Every structure is written in C-alpha cells, then in structure tokens.
N, C-alpha and C positions, 0 to 999 in steps of 0.2 A: 348600643353600648348599655349596658347590665347597671342597675342600679338595686343595692339592698336598704331595707327600714329594718331598725333594729328600735325594740322597745318591748318595755312587759305588758304595758297597757294597750291591747289591741285597737280602743277606740283614738290612741297616739296614731298608733298605725294606719290606720286610716285615714285620718286628717291629713297627715302627710299625702299619704296618695292620692286626695282628692286635690289641696293645694296647689301642686307642682304642678306645672304647664309641660309634662313629660318629651312630648313629641317636640316642643318648641328646643328642645335641650339635644335633641338626636336622643334621646334613651328609649327603647322599645320593652327593655322586660326586666319589669321590678318584682322582685322577690322579698319575703318579708321572715324574720327571725323573733321569738320573742325572750329570748337568752345569750346570755357568751356563748353559751358552746354552741348551743345551736347556729347561730353565725357565724363561729368557727368554722364550724363543720360545712354551710353554705358556700362562705369564702373560697374553703377547699375546693367544693365542686363548681359555683358557676361561675369563678372569679370575677365579681362586679369590679365596674371603675370607682363608682360611688358607693359610700355609705354612712346612710342618717341614720346615728344613732345615739340615745338618751345616752345622759353620762351616769345617771346613777341607775344600778338595775340590781335587783335577787342575788342573780351569780358573780355582782362585782362592778365596779364600774368602767364605761368606758372608757380610762385612761388603761386599766388591767388588760380591755379588751386589744386595745391598739397597740400597746404594745406587745402581746402575745400573737396578734397578726402580724405584726412588721416584718415578723422574723421570717416569714413565706411568704409574705403579699406586699413588699414598698410599695405595689405600684398603685395600689387603692388612694383613693382622695375620699378624706373625712369629714361630716361634717355634723361637729357635737350639738348635740340638745340639751338644756337644761333649764331647771326651775330656779338656780343660784347664780348670782353675779360673782363668783368668786374668783380671783387673781388668780390663785393657785391652782384652781381647776386650768383656766384659761391659758397659765404656761405650760402646763403638762397636756393640754390637746395640742399647742402646737407643736411643740417638743415631738412629739409622736405622730407627725402627719397629719393632724389637724387643720384647714385650710380655713376656718371659717366656724364660729361658736354665735349658738341664737340661744337666746331665750324665751322658755315659756312664757305668756302664750305664743306658740308661733305665729306670726304677720305673713300672707301669702306673697308679698313683695321684696320682703326679707328671706326668704327661703328659695324664693325662683332666683333673685338676684347670688345667695349661697351656691345654689346645683350649676349657675349656669357659668360662675368663677371654675365651680371642679368640674366643670366638665371641659370647656376651654383651656385650663389645665393640663387636662387628663390626655386632651389631644396630644397637645402640642410635646408631652412626654410620650408617648408612643409613637407621635413619628420621630423623634429623634431614637426610641429603643429599634425600632423598625430600620431606621439609615445604621446604625451598630451594628446591627445584626447583620444585614446585609454585606457591610464593610468587613464585619466577621468571618461573614462564608467566605467572601471573593478570598479575603486574605488567609483561610485555611486550605480554599484551592487554590490561589499560589505559589503558597508556601512548598509543597509537595514537587510543584513543578521548578521552582527555583532551586531547591535543594536539588534536583536531578540537572539541573541545566550546570548548574556549582559542581558537582558529583563526574560529569562528563567531561566539565572541563579540565579537569586535573590527569584525564588520558587524552585529551586532543588538543588541549591547550598548555603548553607547561611553561612558555614563558609568564604567565597569570596563572601556575599553580599556585604559590605561596599566597598569594591575594586571598583567593577559592578559600583556600583551605582554613584563611581565618577566618570567613564570614562560615564556612562550616563546623565550625567549634565555637562561634557565636548562637549558631541555631542548635549546637548541642549534635549536628549528625553524625560527628567525628569527637571521637575522644578526644581530649589533651595527651595524656601519653603513648598513641599512637606514630610508634616510627619506624615497624615493619609492618609490612601486609600482603598479599593473594589475591589476585585475582580468578573469577573465574565467567564461564560468559556463556547465557543460555540463546540459542534461538525457536522461537515458537514457529511450529511448521506450519507453516501459510496452507498446505495443502490438507489438513485435518477437518472435513469437513463436517464430523458430526460435533468434534470442539467446537469451532467456529459457531457455529448452530444454536449451543446452547445459551450462546452469550448475542445471538440476534444479529451476531457480523458484524459486534462494535469492538474491534480489535484494542481501542482505548479500556473498552472494561473488562477486554479479558485478559490485558496485560497488568492492568490493577489488581485483580485479582489472581493471578501468577506471584505479585511484587511482597500483597498482603500476604500470602501463605509463605514465602520466603523468610519476610522479617519477623513473620508470630518465633523463629530459631534463631532468630540473628539479635535484634534489638536487645531483649532481654540480656541486660549483663555485658550490651554495647559492643560483642561480638565481632558485627561487622551491619552491613544496611546491603540492601537490595536496591536496584533503582533499574530506569528506564534509560536505555543509550540515547541519548537526542538526536545521534547522527548516525543512528543504523534501529528505525522504527522496528523490527522484529527480534532485537537485541535486546537482554536483559545482563546485566552487570553485579557479581554478587564480591565484594570488595570484605575480606578477615583481617581483621589488624591482632585478634585473639587469638593466641593457640592456632596457628597459621601452618604447622605439619596436620594440625587435626581435617585441615577441609575437607577427605574424599571421606570423613566421617559424617561430615557436616552437610555436605550433599549431598548424601545419601540419604538422611535424616528429610532433608528438603525434598525430594523425590519421593520420599515416602508421603508427605504429607501432601503432596500435590495429587498423589494417586487414590488416599481416602477421599479427597475436597472432588479431584475432577475425573476421577480413574484414568488419568496418565501420568506417562513418566517420560523426565525431558531431556534429552543427550545437553552433557553440561564438559567444556574443557577448561581445562585449571591450569594456571601460568608456573612458575618455581618461584618461592619468597624471595623477597628483595625489599629495600628502603622504600620509604612511605614519605610521601607520596615521589619522589623521583626515577623508582620502578614500574608507575602504573602504564606508559605507554608501549613499552616494552613488556609489559604483563599482557595486556589489553591482545598484541600481535601474537604472543605464545599462546594465551589460551581460544585464540581462535584458530590459531593454525592446529592445537591440536583436536578443533572440533572440525574442519576441516580436513584433515587426515584419517579421520576414525576410520575404523574399520565398520561399514557397515552388513557386511556378512554376518558381525557379533552381532545378533539381535537383543541379547539379554543384558548387555553391558553399557552403560547410561555415561559413567563417571570416566574423561579422559585427560590422560594427566598428560601434560607436554614433555616430559622426557621418557615417556615411553612411544609419543608420536613418531610413526615410520617417517624416513626421509621420503622426500618425491616422488612416491613410486609413476610409472607412469608404462602403460602398455600402448606400445603406439599406432595411430588410427589410419597412417599411411602403411601399412601390411595390409592390409583389406580395402583399400581403397582403387583398385582395379578391378574387385569383384565388386565393389559398389556397382562402380562405373559401366562395368559390363552388362549389369542385372538392369540397374537403368534404360539400359540403350536396349535390353532387350523387348523389354515393356513386359514379361515373363511374369503374372505374379508370386509361381512355387520360388521359382529365381532371385526375387526380391523379396521372398520370407526369407528364403537362405542367406541373403545376406545380410538382411538386418542384425541378424541373431550372434554375428562373426565374431565382430568385438567384444558383446555383452559374454560370449562361451567362453573367451579368453579370461576376461576378467573375472566369470565366476568359476572357473577351471584354475583361477591362483589362491581362489581364500581369502585374498583382498579387496575392496573397493571401497571407497570413498569419497568425499563429496567432489573433493578438488580432484578426481579422477573423473567422475560425470560430467564435472562442469567443462569441464577439459573437451570427453567425448561429445559432451552437446556443441561444444562450439564447433571441435574440428568438423563435425556433421555438415551443419549449419553451412560453412566455409565452403565442403566438397560441394552443395548444394548447388552456392553462389557459382562456384565459379565452373560447375555444370552447364548450368543455364546462360553463365556470360558465352561459355564456348559455343553452345549451341545458336546464341544467338549474332555469335561473332563480338570481338573485344571491345568494337564500337558501337553497340546497339542494345539495349538491356531491355530485358521482357516483364513490363512492371507487374502484371497482373500473378507471374510466379513470385517473383522478389513480395509482396503482399500475402501469397499462401504463405512462403517461408516463414515470414515473421509473424505471421497469425498461427502456424504450428509450433515455433521457438516461444511464444507464449504460453503457451499449453501443454507445454514437456510437462514432466514428472519435473515434484521440485526434489533438488538434488542432495536439500538439506533435509528430507523428508524421514522424520522420526522414525518411520520402518520401511524399508526398504524393497519396495516391489520390480523385479527384474519383469516380470511380466507387462506392466506397464510400461517401461524402458523400450523391450522388445517392440508392443504395439505402438509407440510411436516413432521407434527408429522405420518398423512395415510402413506407415501410414507416411511417413514424409518420405521414404524412395518411392512408394506408391503414387504422392500429387507427383515428384519432382519428373515419374517416369510418366503419367499419362500427361504432365504440360508439354516434354520435349515433342513426344510421338504427333499427338493434337498439332505442334509447332511444324515437325518436319513435315507432313500431309499439309499442310496450309502452305509450307514453302514451297512443297512440290506440284501443287496446284495454282500458285503463283510464278513459279517456270515455266508451265505450262501454258498458263495465259500470254505469258513476254514471249512464248515462241511460238503463239499463234497471232501475237501480233505482228512480229518480224513476218511470220508467215504473209501477212497481209500486207506489211507496207514494205517489203523486202529494197522496192526500189527509192521510198523517200531517203530522204537524207536521215537516216538515223546514228545518232552516239551512244554511248552507255548513259551519258546524261542525261540528255532527252526521256532511254529510257526508264531511268531511276527517276524519275522528275513524274512520269505522270502513273507509274504501281507506287509512289512515295514511299520509297528506301531509297536506302544509300547508294552512290556508285557500287562500295565495294561489297559491299552485300550483295549485289546485284550479278558483281563479278565473280564471286567467290560460290555463291548459292548454283549458279548457272554452271558453272564448271562440272561442280559436284552433281548438280542430275545427268548433264548431259557429257561429261568427258571431255566438252571444250570451250575452250573461251568465249564468249561472245559476239566477239570481231570477229574469227573465224568462223561463225557459227551464221552472221549474216551474210559472210562473202563466201561460205558454204549455198547460200540460202539462191545465189544471184546465180551462182556458176550454174546451178542447175536449171534455176530456169532458162540462163542462157542456152544451154545445151538445148534445152528445148524449142527455143524460137531458132537457132541455129536447120534446124532442119526444113524452112522456111529460104528456100534461095534467093528470095528478092530482097530477102533483107541484108543490108552491109552489117558488118561486124560493129562499122562503128552505131549504129544507129539501136542494134540489137546492146553492146553497153551501155546506151543511154538509156535504154529501155527497162535492163535491171539495172541501173541507181549509178550505174558509172560514168564519170563524165570526164572521163581522161581514158580514150583508146588504150595508147601506152599502158599504163596501170592495171585494166581490166587484164591486157594480153598477159603481163607480168602476175600478175593473181590467178590466171585460168592455168598459166601453164604451172603453177607451182601446183595447184591443185592435181591439175589432169594427167601432169606430165609433158603434156604437148601444145603447143600453141593454138589458139582459136583458129587461125586457117586452115593450119594444119589436121584439125578436129571434123572440122568442116568437107574438106574435102573425102575426111577417111569416111564419113557417115553418108554423103552423098556415095560413094563407090558402094 
C-alpha cells in the first residue's frame, strides 16, 4: 500500500513520516509532495491509497486539491491536517472524501488511529472493487457466449425462437426493426496447419479472431452479426438483416478483411433472403448445402450462392469397384496405384468436384474396404486389426471441406488405403494357408483317431464354418472327405499284409464299422476292400 504526505513545510512532512508506524498499517511506500500541483502529479503516477495533507497551502487549500483529485482518483482516502478547527473546513473535507481531520500539533496516537482507519477502509473498498471487476470480467466473458447460444437457438430451436429473439433485442444484438434476414455460413479449414499454428492450435482463439474481423464490417449500423454455431464447432454463421440483397458484396469485403489480417480467404455459402427469424432454420440448411455443393475445382471462387448450387451430382464409385477388388487381390503396387486414381480422375475430367462428392467417395471407399475385409475373413468373422487400420486411415483422410483442393493428397490417401488393405489380406491369406497346412498335418498324424470338424476347429481356435470353407478353398475338397481319403490311403497300404483282416484294418484306420468302411472304400476306389485285396495279391 502507498501513502503520500502533502505539506509545504519540509519539517511537517518529516514529522508525519516519523510519527506514523507505517509497517503496522501495511504501508510500504511513502512519497512526499510540497504543493498541490506536485501532489496531483504524484497521485496520477503513483496512485496512493492514503494521502495525508495540509489544509492550507500556498497553491490552494486542501479542499481544492481534494475536489480536483476526486475527478480521477475517487478511491483515495484523505486525512486532512490543519491548524484551524473551523467547522466549515471539516464539512468540506468530509464532503470531498476526507475520512479524518487532525489539528496541529499532531499527536502520534491521533495520526496512527486516523491512518489505521483509512487503511482498513481502503482495504475493504479495494476488495469490493476487485470483486466487482472479477464479476464484470465474468459477465463480459459470458455475454458473447450467451449471445451466441441465443443466436444459435434461432436456428436450432424454432419453438423457442421468439423468446430468444426478445432477449437478443434487449441485449441490442438484433435491431428492433429486423423483419427479413439472409444467412451465410463459413467453415474453418481444420487441415490448414499454418493458420492453426499461428494461433497455437487454439481453435477458440482462431474463431474469436475471425468473428471479430467479420463483425467489424457488420456491427456498425447494425447490418448484421457473426457468431459461432454452438452445434457445429467449425462453423461461423453470418446473419444479415440490412441490405440483404448486398450480401455477396458484404461477404466479399469481409473476405478481403480476412486476407489482410490472416492472409486467408474462407469459403462462404449463402441462403436466399427470408422472413426473420422464422426462415432461419431452412436458410441455414440452404447455406450449408451451398458450401457442400461448391465446385472445389474453381480455386478463385469463395462466395457460393444457394441458388447457383448444383443438384446432388454423383459419380458412382461402383463403376470402379471391380478394378479396386482385383488390384487388392493382386497385391501389385502398380495395379493398386492405377486403381486408386480411377474415381478421382473421372471427377477431375468432369470439371466438377464438391465436398459432398468427396465425402460420398470417402464413405464408399471405406465401405468397400470393410466388405473386402469381411469377405476375406468370412461373414461370421472379423479382422479387428485391419478394421483398426481402416479407422486410422479414415481419420487421416484429407479434409473434404479443405479451402484448397489437393487431388494429389486424395490420390495418395486412396493408394495408401488400397495398399494397407491388400497387404492385410495377402498376409492373412498366407497365415490361413499355413493354418490349413497345419490342419492337414494334424489329420495325417491322427487320422486313426475320432476326428470331427468341431474337434479340429476347437483345437485350432477357429470356427467350424471357417475351417470348412478355408480347407475346401485350399485343397478343393471338404475336410470330412479329406479325412476319409487319408484313412482309405492308409487302409490300402495295410491291405498288402495278408495276415490283417479287413475288419482289423478298418479299425486301425479309424473306422469302427466294417460295413461303413466298405461303403466309403468302394465310393472312393470303385471296388470293395475284398476285391481290392484280391487284385493286389494277384
């Protein structure tokens, strides 16, 4: 806390300095002034909490000084010292903020009591000022958020629009006479690394800067307002209710302002004019449609009118799906690279490519990969690792709403998508082939045991359906016939021994019923076991 001693006599200033126990009162800085003009300058610079001043000085009375100072320093606590006990002086001193009036000669107890009283009162008032300032800061922070939520509510909650509009008019965010409006919508490019790095990746700060630039063009004259859409974090909405027909020109001016400040222009979609606020929900949809259907091939066009937006144009991904499938199964890098460009090249050749088309392409490409993964695994199985890879690639795709289209980025993403899928499928096929070889080896070693499809599946930690399907794909025969075939082959070798009866041979190779053994043998060899043996011995 600071204190200022004002008196034209140096000995009086020294006496006051010595009489007051400054540390006891929490005062750690003491300044002096010899007259009114010097005191005013000191107060402007040092902003003391307490001023101890003489009532009568050559440059004017203490009352005059207090009246002048109170214009800019109403928080100062004055202690007036005088050689006169005039009631009029006392009354004027109190009226201008003096909290104590001391008579000369100054007594130590009196001046310390006065300073203690002034210091305590200043601390109480300072705390109140700090609390008010914090509350004001919170309100100032809350007001824009409150206003943005109310404005967003006009779009997203039509049922409560009239109540929100009344509050917005009370806050003077919307003029009383606004009866028509037109909306524009801008989406901040989440993939613009340089822009986001300038704001230390603080999206709140970036949006705040963009909205402020927009409102520099809109708030004067209450032409309109820009605000953040609370239901879509990357979107900024511009509502115009004056000169709605001039919206393209207004947006063009805003974009030039953005370019001057941020070295960026932002794509904006606009709606048709409509009744305010009833038309806002449909106007928002129209502005969003205009953005999603803008032609990204036109790099120099930033204002996109709904009335000029193309209807949902689409280049069917299905036309190139077979080429994608063949390239994935081939595992050939050249084929994969060529296939990855097919859809993008068709879109480029058409001269029109919109964010909506890219979003559809991305969705179709990912669904194709999921289907390929499922088909490779079987309808009842799923390769979780491959699915995780696809999810990762989906997140790393180029932004469909990028301010600047990069077909090369999309080609590279498509190529990488196919490469990762192909690699996963080829690796899985190799693993499956090895697993089927292991199953065949297991059958070779255990053909004489009781073998069922369920037992084999359980032993190799796969499903019965998986074993049945994959084994037949690999060996061209179902697994039950394969087991029977192995048993018959072993039986034929045993039949060379004339001392082994057919019943014993059947049992040795895993058949517990001679008749069933004979039936299977004849089905495979075309003759009965007995006839086969006779033929062998002959």
